[in-house]
C-alpha positions, 0 to 999 in steps of 0.5 A: 347140350352136346351136339355132333354134325355129319353124324352117321345114322343107320336107318330103316328105310321102306317107302321113304329115306330115314323112316326109322333110325336103328343105330348111330354114331355120336362122339365116336361111339356106336349107339343102338336105338332102344326106343322111339320116343317121338318123330316129327317133321321140320321144313329141313327134314325128319327129326327123331327123339330117341332112347339109346342103349346108354340110357341117354335121350337123343335127338336125331335130325336129318337135313334133306338139303345137305344130306347130313345128319345131326345128333344132340344129347337131350338128356343123359341117362335120366329117370324120365326118358320118354314122354308118357303122353306118347305111351312110350315110357319105361317100366322103371317110370311105371313102377314109380307112379 
C-alpha cells in the first residue's frame, strides 16, 4: 500500500474542520475527489475513503493532534470502487449486475 505523510488536503469545512475533502496532493500529483465512499472517525481524527479522478480509491486520514494529513492508496483503479452497501457505486458496477 502506497502512503504519503504530510500530504496536502483541501476540505470543505462548515461547522468543523475537515468536514469533506475536495482535492488532495499525492506523490506530487493533485487529485480531485469524485466520490465519497465512506467516512468515519477514529480517536486520532476523521477518516475518509474516497474515489479520485484517476480512478483509484484512497484513504485520507487527518491527525488532529499533529495537524497532519496522511494519504494511502487502497485500490488503484479497480472496478469495485465504493461499497454498494453505502449506496455509492458507479454506473459501471450497476451495468455488471
